[in-house]
Backbone as a printed PyTorch tensor [residue, N CA C, xyz], in Angstrom:
tensor([[[-16.6510, -13.6360, -11.6270],
         [-16.3110, -12.7410, -10.5310],
         [-14.8920, -12.2650, -10.7660]],

        [[-14.7180, -10.9550, -10.8190],
         [-13.4110, -10.3670, -11.1330],
         [-13.0030,  -9.4040, -10.0290]],

        [[-11.7580,  -9.5500,  -9.5670],
         [-11.1350,  -8.5510,  -8.6990],
         [-10.1560,  -7.8030,  -9.5940]],

        [[-10.4730,  -6.5770,  -9.9850],
         [ -9.6980,  -5.8830, -11.0170],
         [ -8.4350,  -5.1960, -10.4870]],

        [[ -7.4210,  -5.9790, -10.1390],
         [ -6.1300,  -5.4370,  -9.7140],
         [ -5.1550,  -5.6050, -10.8730]],

        [[ -4.9800,  -4.5590, -11.6360],
         [ -4.1140,  -4.6050, -12.8040],
         [ -2.9680,  -3.6220, -12.6150]],

        [[ -1.7300,  -4.0980, -12.7610],
         [ -0.5730,  -3.2220, -12.6520],
         [ -0.3630,  -2.4220, -13.9290]],

        [[ -0.7490,  -2.9850, -15.0560],
         [ -0.5770,  -2.2910, -16.3270],
         [ -1.5230,  -1.0870, -16.3840]],

        [[ -1.0120,  -0.0050, -16.8900],
         [ -1.8200,   1.2200, -16.9860],
         [ -2.4130,   1.3570, -18.3980]],

        [[ -2.9250,   0.2480, -18.9270],
         [ -3.5180,   0.2790, -20.2700],
         [ -5.0280,   0.0910, -20.1510]],

        [[ -5.6840,   0.2430, -21.2510],
         [ -7.1300,   0.0520, -21.3150],
         [ -7.5010,  -1.3610, -21.7830]],

        [[ -6.5040,  -2.2110, -22.0010],
         [ -6.7520,  -3.5450, -22.5630],
         [ -7.6810,  -4.3740, -21.6750]],

        [[ -7.5240,  -4.2690, -20.3690],
         [ -8.3740,  -5.0800, -19.4850],
         [ -9.8330,  -4.6570, -19.5730]],

        [[-10.0920,  -3.3870, -19.8300],
         [-11.4800,  -2.9330, -19.9780],
         [-12.1200,  -3.5670, -21.2030]],

        [[-11.3530,  -3.6510, -22.2700],
         [-11.8660,  -4.2730, -23.4930],
         [-12.1850,  -5.7430, -23.2520]],

        [[-11.3430,  -6.4220, -22.4970],
         [-11.5730,  -7.8260, -22.1780],
         [-12.8170,  -7.9860, -21.3010]],

        [[-12.9330,  -7.1820, -20.2620],
         [-14.0880,  -7.2610, -19.3610],
         [-15.3730,  -6.8920, -20.0900]],

        [[-15.2830,  -5.9770, -21.0120],
         [-16.4620,  -5.5380, -21.7700],
         [-17.0600,  -6.7020, -22.5760]],

        [[-16.2580,  -7.7050, -22.9020],
         [-16.7340,  -8.8570, -23.6700],
         [-17.5140,  -9.8640, -22.8210]],

        [[-17.4070,  -9.7720, -21.5010],
         [-18.1010, -10.7070, -20.6040],
         [-19.5840, -10.3520, -20.5830]],

        [[-20.4660, -11.3400, -20.7180],
         [-21.9020, -11.0440, -20.6200],
         [-22.2130, -10.4130, -19.2590]],

        [[-22.8280,  -9.2470, -19.2740],
         [-23.0330,  -8.4810, -18.0450],
         [-23.9420,  -9.1910, -17.0430]],

        [[-24.8390, -10.0360, -17.5150],
         [-25.7160, -10.7520, -16.5810],
         [-24.9290, -11.7810, -15.7580]],

        [[-23.6900, -12.0700, -16.1620],
         [-22.8420, -13.0120, -15.4330],
         [-21.7060, -12.3300, -14.6700]],

        [[-21.5450, -11.0280, -14.8290],
         [-20.3850, -10.3150, -14.2900],
         [-20.6310,  -9.7770, -12.8790]],

        [[-19.6990, -10.0900, -11.9730],
         [-19.6640,  -9.5090, -10.6340],
         [-18.2600,  -8.9400, -10.4540]],

        [[-18.1580,  -7.6430, -10.1660],
         [-16.8770,  -6.9830,  -9.9370],
         [-16.7280,  -6.7760,  -8.4330]],

        [[-15.5790,  -7.1840,  -7.9050],
         [-15.3380,  -7.1230,  -6.4630],
         [-14.1160,  -6.2620,  -6.1730]],

        [[-14.2130,  -5.4150,  -5.1800],
         [-13.1700,  -4.5830,  -4.5840],
         [-13.1440,  -3.1680,  -5.1270]],

        [[-13.0550,  -2.9730,  -6.4210],
         [-13.0710,  -1.5900,  -6.9100],
         [-13.8740,  -1.4780,  -8.1970]],

        [[-14.4600,  -0.3030,  -8.3560],
         [-15.2420,  -0.0400,  -9.5680],
         [-14.3000,   0.1180, -10.7540]],

        [[-14.8010,  -0.2510, -11.9110],
         [-14.0500,  -0.0620, -13.1470],
         [-14.8080,   0.9580, -13.9720]],

        [[-14.2240,   2.1160, -14.1240],
         [-14.8730,   3.1560, -14.9250],
         [-14.9190,   2.7370, -16.3900]],

        [[-16.0460,   3.0090, -17.0310],
         [-16.1720,   2.7650, -18.4560],
         [-16.7590,   1.4220, -18.8470]],

        [[-17.0750,   0.5760, -17.8740],
         [-17.7040,  -0.7060, -18.1990],
         [-19.1980,  -0.4590, -18.3720]],

        [[-19.7410,  -0.9140, -19.4810],
         [-21.1470,  -0.6670, -19.7800],
         [-22.0070,  -1.8410, -19.3260]],

        [[-23.2980,  -1.6260, -19.3290],
         [-24.2330,  -2.7070, -19.0180],
         [-24.5940,  -2.7700, -17.5490]],

        [[-25.4500,  -3.7200, -17.2600],
         [-25.9980,  -3.8930, -15.9180],
         [-25.3610,  -5.1290, -15.2790]],

        [[-24.4580,  -4.9120, -14.3230],
         [-23.7190,  -6.0000, -13.6830],
         [-23.6780,  -5.7470, -12.1730]],

        [[-23.3190,  -6.7650, -11.4060],
         [-23.2320,  -6.6430,  -9.9560],
         [-21.8410,  -6.2100,  -9.5150]],

        [[-21.7670,  -5.5320,  -8.3500],
         [-20.4690,  -5.0880,  -7.8390],
         [-20.5090,  -4.9080,  -6.3250]],

        [[-19.4090,  -5.2560,  -5.6760],
         [-19.1500,  -4.9290,  -4.2740],
         [-17.8330,  -4.1730,  -4.3030]],

        [[-17.8270,  -2.9370,  -3.8500],
         [-16.6570,  -2.1000,  -4.0670],
         [-16.2860,  -1.2930,  -2.8260]],

        [[-15.0320,  -0.8400,  -2.8240],
         [-14.5570,   0.0980,  -1.8230],
         [-14.6260,   1.5030,  -2.4080]],

        [[-14.9190,   2.4700,  -1.5480],
         [-14.8810,   3.8720,  -1.9500],
         [-13.5560,   4.4290,  -1.4220]],

        [[-12.4820,   4.1740,  -2.1350],
         [-11.1320,   4.3960,  -1.6410],
         [-10.8850,   5.8260,  -1.1490]],

        [[-11.3510,   6.8070,  -1.8940],
         [-11.1090,   8.2030,  -1.5180],
         [-11.7950,   8.5550,  -0.1940]],

        [[-13.0680,   8.2460,  -0.0880],
         [-13.8050,   8.5580,   1.1380],
         [-13.3960,   7.6650,   2.2990]],

        [[-13.0760,   6.4020,   2.0190],
         [-12.7250,   5.4610,   3.0850],
         [-11.5120,   5.9340,   3.8730]],

        [[-10.4300,   6.3080,   3.1810],
         [ -9.2260,   6.7190,   3.9090],
         [ -9.4640,   8.0430,   4.6300]],

        [[-10.1890,   8.9480,   3.9960],
         [-10.4870,  10.2350,   4.6290],
         [-11.2630,  10.0120,   5.9330]],

        [[-12.3130,   9.2260,   5.8770],
         [-13.1520,   8.9970,   7.0600],
         [-12.4150,   8.2240,   8.1470]],

        [[-11.6190,   7.2350,   7.7620],
         [-10.8730,   6.4480,   8.7500],
         [ -9.8500,   7.3220,   9.4710]],

        [[ -9.1250,   8.1490,   8.7240],
         [ -8.1480,   9.0370,   9.3560],
         [ -8.8390,  10.0850,  10.2290]],

        [[-10.0220,  10.5240,   9.8310],
         [-10.7760,  11.4810,  10.6460],
         [-11.1340,  10.8810,  12.0090]],

        [[-11.4420,   9.5890,  12.0220],
         [-11.7480,   8.9120,  13.2880],
         [-10.5020,   8.7700,  14.1630]],

        [[ -9.3230,   8.8480,  13.5610],
         [ -8.0610,   8.7240,  14.3010],
         [ -7.4530,  10.0900,  14.6140]],

        [[ -8.2260,  11.1400,  14.4820],
         [ -7.6870,  12.4990,  14.6140],
         [ -6.9990,  12.7370,  15.9600]],

        [[ -7.5880,  12.2580,  17.0370],
         [ -6.9940,  12.4990,  18.3520],
         [ -5.5860,  11.9050,  18.4690]],

        [[ -5.3840,  10.6080,  18.1960],
         [ -4.0050,  10.0970,  18.2820],
         [ -3.0780,  10.6650,  17.2040]],

        [[ -3.6250,  11.0190,  16.0400],
         [ -2.7880,  11.6080,  14.9880],
         [ -2.2830,  12.9960,  15.3840]],

        [[ -3.0190,  13.6920,  16.2360],
         [ -2.6810,  15.0820,  16.5690],
         [ -1.3550,  15.2250,  17.3110]],

        [[ -0.7920,  14.1310,  17.8330],
         [  0.5120,  14.2460,  18.4980],
         [  1.6780,  14.1860,  17.5050]],

        [[  1.3730,  14.0610,  16.2110],
         [  2.3850,  14.0250,  15.1640],
         [  2.2100,  15.2250,  14.2430]],

        [[  3.2910,  15.6230,  13.5660],
         [  3.2130,  16.7910,  12.6840],
         [  3.1270,  16.4570,  11.1990]],

        [[  3.5450,  15.2560,  10.8050],
         [  3.5960,  14.9170,   9.3800],
         [  3.0650,  13.5070,   9.1530]],

        [[  2.2470,  13.3680,   8.1280],
         [  1.7350,  12.0630,   7.7170],
         [  2.3750,  11.6960,   6.3860]],

        [[  2.8560,  10.4600,   6.2830],
         [  3.4920,   9.9940,   5.0520],
         [  2.7790,   8.7370,   4.5680]],

        [[  2.2570,   8.8030,   3.3580],
         [  1.6020,   7.6690,   2.7190],
         [  2.6130,   6.9690,   1.8230]],

        [[  2.8860,   5.7070,   2.1350],
         [  3.8390,   4.9320,   1.3370],
         [  3.0530,   4.2970,   0.1890]],

        [[  3.2190,   4.8550,  -1.0100],
         [  2.4350,   4.4610,  -2.1830],
         [  3.4040,   4.1640,  -3.3290]],

        [[  3.8770,   2.9210,  -3.4430],
         [  4.8500,   2.5880,  -4.4940],
         [  4.2870,   2.8300,  -5.8940]],

        [[  5.1710,   3.2040,  -6.7950],
         [  4.7610,   3.4510,  -8.1780],
         [  4.1690,   2.2120,  -8.8340]],

        [[  4.6430,   1.0230,  -8.4350],
         [  4.1890,  -0.2150,  -9.0580],
         [  3.0060,  -0.8440,  -8.3160]],

        [[  2.2830,  -0.0470,  -7.5650],
         [  1.1640,  -0.5510,  -6.7700],
         [ -0.0960,  -0.6900,  -7.6130]],

        [[ -0.8930,  -1.7190,  -7.2900],
         [ -2.1940,  -1.8780,  -7.9350],
         [ -3.2700,  -1.0750,  -7.2120]],

        [[ -2.9160,  -0.4580,  -6.0820],
         [ -3.9000,   0.3340,  -5.3420],
         [ -4.3120,   1.5550,  -6.1560]],

        [[ -5.5820,   1.9360,  -6.0860],
         [ -6.0600,   3.0690,  -6.8750],
         [ -5.5760,   4.4100,  -6.3410]],

        [[ -5.3890,   5.3440,  -7.2600],
         [ -4.8990,   6.6850,  -6.9250],
         [ -5.8990,   7.4670,  -6.0660]],

        [[ -7.1370,   7.0020,  -5.9870],
         [ -8.1250,   7.6820,  -5.1390],
         [ -7.6940,   7.6820,  -3.6740]],

        [[ -6.8800,   6.7140,  -3.2800],
         [ -6.3500,   6.6890,  -1.9140],
         [ -5.5060,   7.9350,  -1.6750]],

        [[ -4.6710,   8.2870,  -2.6350],
         [ -3.8320,   9.4850,  -2.5180],
         [ -4.7090,  10.7240,  -2.4040]],

        [[ -5.7440,  10.8030,  -3.2250],
         [ -6.6300,  11.9710,  -3.2030],
         [ -7.3160,  12.1150,  -1.8420]],

        [[ -7.8440,  11.0260,  -1.3070],
         [ -8.4920,  11.0680,   0.0050],
         [ -7.5160,  11.4180,   1.1120]],

        [[ -6.2970,  10.8820,   1.0270],
         [ -5.2370,  11.1790,   1.9960],
         [ -4.8910,  12.6680,   1.9690]],

        [[ -4.6680,  13.2090,   0.7830],
         [ -4.3430,  14.6340,   0.6620],
         [ -5.4880,  15.5090,   1.1710]],

        [[ -6.7190,  15.1440,   0.8340],
         [ -7.8730,  15.9230,   1.3100],
         [ -7.9320,  15.9420,   2.8270]],

        [[ -7.6450,  14.8030,   3.4620],
         [ -7.6210,  14.7560,   4.9240],
         [ -6.5410,  15.6970,   5.4700]],

        [[ -5.3470,  15.6240,   4.9020],
         [ -4.2360,  16.4680,   5.3720],
         [ -4.5450,  17.9510,   5.1840]],

        [[ -5.1790,  18.3250,   4.0670],
         [ -5.5950,  19.7170,   3.8570],
         [ -6.6440,  20.1280,   4.8910]],

        [[ -7.6280,  19.2840,   5.0980],
         [ -8.7270,  19.6000,   6.0070],
         [ -8.2600,  19.8120,   7.4380]],

        [[ -7.2700,  19.0380,   7.8650],
         [ -6.8390,  19.0820,   9.2670],
         [ -5.4290,  19.6440,   9.4400]],

        [[ -4.9050,  20.2990,   8.4090],
         [ -3.6370,  21.0430,   8.4600],
         [ -2.4450,  20.1820,   8.8860]],

        [[ -2.3420,  18.9830,   8.3310],
         [ -1.1630,  18.1480,   8.5540],
         [ -0.1840,  18.3490,   7.4000]],

        [[  1.1040,  18.4010,   7.7220],
         [  2.1150,  18.2690,   6.6840],
         [  2.0030,  16.8400,   6.1570]],

        [[  2.2970,  16.6470,   4.8830],
         [  2.1890,  15.3020,   4.3310],
         [  3.2010,  15.0870,   3.2240]],

        [[  3.3860,  13.8230,   2.9120],
         [  4.2560,  13.4460,   1.7970],
         [  3.7700,  12.1060,   1.2520]],

        [[  3.8170,  11.9770,  -0.0640],
         [  3.5710,  10.6910,  -0.7210],
         [  4.9470,  10.0870,  -0.9790]],

        [[  5.1970,   8.9180,  -0.4060],
         [  6.4910,   8.2500,  -0.5250],
         [  6.3560,   7.1430,  -1.5650]],

        [[  7.0790,   7.2860,  -2.6730],
         [  7.0110,   6.2920,  -3.7380],
         [  8.0880,   5.2140,  -3.6050]],

        [[  9.1970,   5.5540,  -2.9410],
         [ 10.2790,   4.5870,  -2.7520],
         [ 10.7570,   4.6710,  -1.3110]],

        [[ 10.3250,   3.7350,  -0.5030],
         [ 10.6400,   3.7450,   0.9240],
         [ 12.1300,   3.5770,   1.1880]],

        [[ 12.8380,   2.9120,   0.2930],
         [ 14.2750,   2.7200,   0.4730],
         [ 15.0130,   4.0580,   0.5720]],

        [[ 14.4910,   5.0810,  -0.0890],
         [ 15.1500,   6.3930,  -0.1110],
         [ 14.6190,   7.3420,   0.9580]],

        [[ 13.6720,   6.8860,   1.7540],
         [ 12.9860,   7.7600,   2.7130],
         [ 13.6560,   7.7390,   4.0800]],

        [[ 13.8640,   8.9310,   4.6270],
         [ 14.3910,   9.0740,   5.9770],
         [ 13.2330,   9.0780,   6.9680]],

        [[ 13.3700,   8.3290,   8.0460],
         [ 12.3420,   8.2620,   9.0880],
         [ 12.7110,   9.2330,  10.1980]],

        [[ 11.7260,  10.0470,  10.6140],
         [ 11.9740,  11.0550,  11.6380],
         [ 10.9170,  11.0020,  12.7290]],

        [[ 11.3020,  11.4540,  13.8980],
         [ 10.3740,  11.5600,  15.0100],
         [  9.2670,  12.5540,  14.6500]],

        [[  8.0430,  12.2730,  15.0970],
         [  6.9140,  13.1590,  14.8390],
         [  6.1640,  12.8590,  13.5460]],

        [[  6.5180,  11.7460,  12.9100],
         [  5.8860,  11.3790,  11.6460],
         [  5.0480,  10.1160,  11.8100]],

        [[  3.9870,  10.0310,  11.0000],
         [  3.1390,   8.8390,  10.9300],
         [  3.2890,   8.2670,   9.5320]],

        [[  3.4860,   6.9580,   9.4630],
         [  3.6280,   6.2680,   8.1870],
         [  2.4120,   5.3820,   7.9630]],

        [[  1.8470,   5.4840,   6.7710],
         [  0.7250,   4.6380,   6.3750],
         [  1.2260,   3.7600,   5.2420]],

        [[  1.3100,   2.4550,   5.5080],
         [  1.8060,   1.5490,   4.4730],
         [  0.6410,   0.8070,   3.8260]],

        [[  0.7660,   0.5640,   2.5410],
         [ -0.2300,  -0.2060,   1.7920],
         [  0.2520,  -1.6310,   1.5500]],

        [[  1.5160,  -1.7840,   1.2150],
         [  2.0830,  -3.0790,   0.8310],
         [  2.7610,  -3.7180,   2.0450]],

        [[  2.5970,  -5.0300,   2.1810],
         [  3.2050,  -5.7430,   3.3090],
         [  4.7370,  -5.6560,   3.2590]],

        [[  5.3190,  -5.6670,   2.0630],
         [  6.7830,  -5.5650,   1.9580],
         [  7.2760,  -4.2290,   2.5090]],

        [[  6.4990,  -3.1720,   2.3340],
         [  6.8740,  -1.8690,   2.8890],
         [  6.6990,  -1.8290,   4.4060]],

        [[  5.7680,  -2.6050,   4.9260],
         [  5.6010,  -2.6910,   6.3760],
         [  6.8800,  -3.2330,   7.0110]],

        [[  7.4600,  -4.2670,   6.4230],
         [  8.7110,  -4.8410,   6.9280],
         [  9.8220,  -3.7960,   6.8650]],

        [[  9.9130,  -3.0620,   5.7540],
         [ 10.9670,  -2.0490,   5.5910],
         [ 10.8290,  -0.9230,   6.6050]],

        [[  9.6120,  -0.4320,   6.8110],
         [  9.4380,   0.6970,   7.7350],
         [  9.6910,   0.2510,   9.1670]],

        [[  9.2650,  -0.9450,   9.5260],
         [  9.5460,  -1.4570,  10.8700],
         [ 11.0520,  -1.6050,  11.0820]],

        [[ 11.7640,  -2.0730,  10.0790],
         [ 13.2150,  -2.2140,  10.1790],
         [ 13.8730,  -0.8530,  10.3970]],

        [[ 13.4380,   0.1560,   9.6610],
         [ 13.9960,   1.5010,   9.8160],
         [ 13.7210,   2.0570,  11.2200]],

        [[ 12.5000,   1.8820,  11.6920],
         [ 12.1180,   2.3920,  13.0100],
         [ 12.9320,   1.7010,  14.1100]],

        [[ 13.0750,   0.3880,  14.0280],
         [ 13.8270,  -0.3710,  15.0290],
         [ 15.3070,   0.0090,  14.9920]],

        [[ 15.8620,   0.1640,  13.7870],
         [ 17.2650,   0.5510,  13.6410],
         [ 17.5360,   1.9070,  14.2840]],

        [[ 16.5900,   2.8410,  14.1770],
         [ 16.7420,   4.1800,  14.7570],
         [ 16.3730,   4.2130,  16.2420]],

        [[ 15.9290,   3.0810,  16.7710],
         [ 15.5600,   2.9710,  18.1810],
         [ 14.4370,   3.9510,  18.5530]],

        [[ 13.4950,   4.1530,  17.6360],
         [ 12.3390,   5.0130,  17.8960],
         [ 11.2080,   4.1750,  18.4890]],

        [[ 10.3950,   4.7990,  19.3150],
         [  9.2830,   4.1040,  19.9560],
         [  8.0230,   4.3050,  19.1260]],

        [[  7.4880,   3.1840,  18.6260],
         [  6.2610,   3.2240,  17.8380],
         [  5.0950,   3.5760,  18.7620]],

        [[  4.2650,   4.5050,  18.3360],
         [  3.1180,   4.9250,  19.1320],
         [  3.4190,   6.1300,  20.0050]],

        [[  4.6920,   6.5060,  20.0700],
         [  5.0840,   7.6810,  20.8460],
         [  5.8900,   8.6510,  19.9850]],

        [[  7.0480,   8.1990,  19.5080],
         [  7.9030,   9.0670,  18.6980],
         [  7.5220,   9.0340,  17.2230]],

        [[  7.0260,   7.9010,  16.7810],
         [  6.6360,   7.7160,  15.3810],
         [  5.3640,   6.8720,  15.3560]],

        [[  4.4790,   7.1960,  14.4300],
         [  3.2270,   6.4510,  14.3180],
         [  3.2130,   5.5570,  13.0950]],

        [[  2.3870,   4.5310,  13.1700],
         [  2.3090,   3.5860,  12.0630],
         [  0.8690,   3.1000,  11.9110]],

        [[  0.3620,   3.2090,  10.6790],
         [ -0.9620,   2.6860,  10.3310],
         [ -0.7650,   1.7730,   9.1300]],

        [[ -1.3050,   0.5790,   9.2210],
         [ -1.1700,  -0.3790,   8.1330],
         [ -2.5160,  -0.5500,   7.4330]],

        [[ -2.4740,  -0.5610,   6.1150],
         [ -3.6750,  -0.7250,   5.2980],
         [ -3.9920,  -2.2130,   5.2130]],

        [[ -5.2220,  -2.5690,   5.4010],
         [ -5.7370,  -3.9360,   5.3240],
         [ -5.4040,  -4.7530,   6.5750]],

        [[ -6.4210,  -5.0290,   7.3380],
         [ -6.3170,  -5.8050,   8.5660],
         [ -5.9810,  -7.2640,   8.2480]],

        [[ -5.0520,  -7.8150,   9.0160],
         [ -4.7630,  -9.2450,   9.0020],
         [ -4.6390,  -9.6950,  10.4600]],

        [[ -4.8560, -10.9670,  10.7520],
         [ -4.8050, -11.4270,  12.1440],
         [ -3.4690, -11.1430,  12.8330]],

        [[ -2.3710, -11.1700,  12.1020],
         [ -1.0460, -10.9770,  12.6820],
         [ -0.8130,  -9.5450,  13.1770]],

        [[ -1.4800,  -8.5690,  12.5990],
         [ -1.1890,  -7.1660,  12.9030],
         [ -1.5120,  -6.7690,  14.3410]],

        [[ -2.3930,  -7.4930,  14.9980],
         [ -2.6750,  -7.1540,  16.3910],
         [ -1.5410,  -7.5780,  17.3230]],

        [[ -0.5760,  -8.3730,  16.8330],
         [  0.5390,  -8.8350,  17.6490],
         [  1.8570,  -8.1130,  17.3710]],

        [[  1.9230,  -7.3210,  16.3070],
         [  3.1610,  -6.6500,  15.9130],
         [  3.2710,  -5.3040,  16.6350]],

        [[  4.4200,  -5.0400,  17.2670],
         [  4.7150,  -3.7500,  17.9160],
         [  3.6020,  -3.3080,  18.8710]],

        [[  3.1700,  -4.1550,  19.7430],
         [  2.0670,  -3.8640,  20.6750],
         [  0.7550,  -3.5950,  19.9390]],

        [[  0.6450,  -4.0760,  18.7400],
         [ -0.5590,  -3.9360,  17.9330],
         [ -0.4370,  -2.8220,  16.9160]],

        [[ -0.5920,  -3.1680,  15.6450],
         [ -0.5750,  -2.1620,  14.5750],
         [ -1.9840,  -1.6210,  14.3560]],

        [[ -2.1040,  -0.3180,  14.3610],
         [ -3.3730,   0.2960,  13.9740],
         [ -3.5790,   0.0220,  12.4950]],

        [[ -4.8290,  -0.2670,  12.1240],
         [ -5.1070,  -0.5590,  10.7190],
         [ -6.3150,   0.2300,  10.2320]],

        [[ -6.3340,   0.4640,   8.9430],
         [ -7.5180,   0.9440,   8.2410],
         [ -7.7820,  -0.1000,   7.1670]],

        [[ -9.0250,  -0.5770,   7.1160],
         [ -9.2560,  -1.7460,   6.2790],
         [-10.7110,  -1.8870,   5.8770]],

        [[-10.8930,  -2.3820,   4.6700],
         [-12.2240,  -2.8090,   4.2820],
         [-12.5600,  -4.0700,   5.0740]],

        [[-13.8290,  -4.3640,   5.1940],
         [-14.2710,  -5.5690,   5.8850],
         [-14.3390,  -6.6910,   4.8510]],

        [[-13.2790,  -7.5020,   4.7950],
         [-13.1680,  -8.5330,   3.7580],
         [-14.2290,  -9.6180,   3.8970]],

        [[-14.5830,  -9.9720,   5.1300],
         [-15.6140, -11.0020,   5.3280],
         [-16.9480, -10.5300,   4.7670]],

        [[-17.3020,  -9.2790,   5.0410],
         [-18.5450,  -8.7220,   4.5070],
         [-18.4950,  -8.6500,   2.9860]],

        [[-17.3420,  -8.2740,   2.4490],
         [-17.1900,  -8.2090,   0.9970],
         [-17.4490,  -9.5730,   0.3670]],

        [[-16.8860, -10.6160,   0.9630],
         [-17.0790, -11.9670,   0.4440],
         [-18.5250, -12.4160,   0.5190]],

        [[-19.1700, -12.1440,   1.6620],
         [-20.5870, -12.5170,   1.8060],
         [-21.4560, -11.7590,   0.8030]],

        [[-21.1750, -10.4730,   0.6280],
         [-21.9640,  -9.6740,  -0.3230],
         [-21.7840, -10.1760,  -1.7520]],

        [[-20.5500, -10.4930,  -2.1200],
         [-20.2890, -11.0140,  -3.4700],
         [-20.9960, -12.3460,  -3.6700]],

        [[-20.9650, -13.2080,  -2.6500],
         [-21.6440, -14.5090,  -2.7460],
         [-23.1500, -14.3160,  -2.9290]],

        [[-23.7370, -13.3660,  -2.2080],
         [-25.1670, -13.0970,  -2.3510],
         [-25.5020, -12.5680,  -3.7470]],

        [[-24.6340, -11.7220,  -4.3000],
         [-24.8540, -11.2350,  -5.6670],
         [-24.8640, -12.4000,  -6.6530]],

        [[-23.9290, -13.3380,  -6.4750],
         [-23.8590, -14.5030,  -7.3550],
         [-25.1020, -15.3740,  -7.1810]],

        [[-25.4360, -15.7050,  -5.9330],
         [-26.5730, -16.5920,  -5.6560],
         [-27.8990, -16.0200,  -6.1440]],

        [[-28.0280, -14.7020,  -6.0550],
         [-29.2860, -14.0420,  -6.4280],
         [-29.2750, -13.4670,  -7.8400]],

        [[-28.1860, -13.6770,  -8.5730],
         [-28.0140, -13.0730,  -9.9030],
         [-28.3320, -11.5770,  -9.8560]],

        [[-27.8650, -10.9320,  -8.8110],
         [-28.1710,  -9.5190,  -8.5790],
         [-27.2370,  -8.5980,  -9.3640]],

        [[-27.7630,  -7.4670,  -9.7620],
         [-26.9890,  -6.4380, -10.4690],
         [-26.7620,  -5.2240,  -9.5660]],

        [[-26.9680,  -5.4370,  -8.2800],
         [-26.8120,  -4.3580,  -7.3010],
         [-25.3370,  -3.9560,  -7.1880]],

        [[-25.0970,  -2.6750,  -6.8610],
         [-23.7580,  -2.1660,  -6.5590],
         [-23.7410,  -1.8340,  -5.0780]],

        [[-22.8580,  -2.4970,  -4.3250],
         [-22.8250,  -2.3780,  -2.8670],
         [-21.4930,  -1.7920,  -2.4370]],

        [[-21.5530,  -0.6700,  -1.6930],
         [-20.3340,  -0.0960,  -1.1260],
         [-19.9930,  -0.8620,   0.1540]],

        [[-18.7900,  -1.3990,   0.2170],
         [-18.3740,  -2.2340,   1.3450],
         [-17.9450,  -1.3690,   2.5330]],

        [[-18.2210,  -1.8110,   3.7690],
         [-17.8020,  -1.0400,   4.9390],
         [-16.2770,  -1.0110,   5.1000]],

        [[-15.7980,   0.0490,   5.6970],
         [-14.3730,   0.2880,   5.9160],
         [-14.2110,   0.7080,   7.3640]],

        [[-13.1560,   0.2280,   8.0400],
         [-13.0540,   0.5080,   9.4680],
         [-11.6340,   0.8640,   9.8890]],

        [[-11.5850,   1.5800,  10.9890],
         [-10.3300,   1.9200,  11.6640],
         [-10.2390,   1.0310,  12.8990]],

        [[ -9.0850,   0.4000,  13.0980],
         [ -8.8260,  -0.3430,  14.3260],
         [ -7.6110,   0.3070,  14.9830]],

        [[ -7.8540,   1.0090,  16.0850],
         [ -6.7730,   1.6940,  16.7970],
         [ -6.0720,   0.7270,  17.7390]],

        [[ -4.7550,   0.6980,  17.6260],
         [ -3.9230,  -0.1200,  18.5100],
         [ -2.7140,   0.7020,  18.9340]],

        [[ -1.7320,   0.0640,  19.5360],
         [ -0.6010,   0.7590,  20.1350],
         [  0.3220,   1.5020,  19.1900]],

        [[  0.2720,   1.2420,  17.8860],
         [  1.2240,   1.8610,  16.9570],
         [  0.8970,   3.3090,  16.6260]],

        [[ -0.1920,   3.8170,  17.1580],
         [ -0.5610,   5.2100,  16.8950],
         [ -0.7010,   5.9450,  18.2160]]])
């Protein structure tokens, strides 16, 4: 069972995975393009997931003028997230920006920040608190990947997240059944006070 989160932008990991007998291989979280053979997978559809989740949040998002996706250069997250984010902004006429280095980013009223990395969540919250801006009114915040703590931060952080429990159960079933099925995992929006 492999969760293919590789920071290196090389093809070496594909060559390594290609050597694994496919009848024993289960890939979890994201698809790996170019892997041959018949193997099992539980995956996220990153491009469509973010687009659909943001579409469900259209009403609270409409009180803001700009959406900013915090996507560090050294992230293991797939670039399909950026594509889905941009497509959403084009479809619904939002100004947008991809922020690669949050340390250099100015926070302004009327903006929504979508963070992927927990370290960036701490940085953006610090900036918002320092500027004395009200989360959910003057500035919006959406955090990627639900965790139990997020419902307690800033009157509740809105999240967009894959369903990790379902992903785990699906992967376990693939292993137990020696299945070669490819299963798209559910993705959800949880609206809370930060938006």
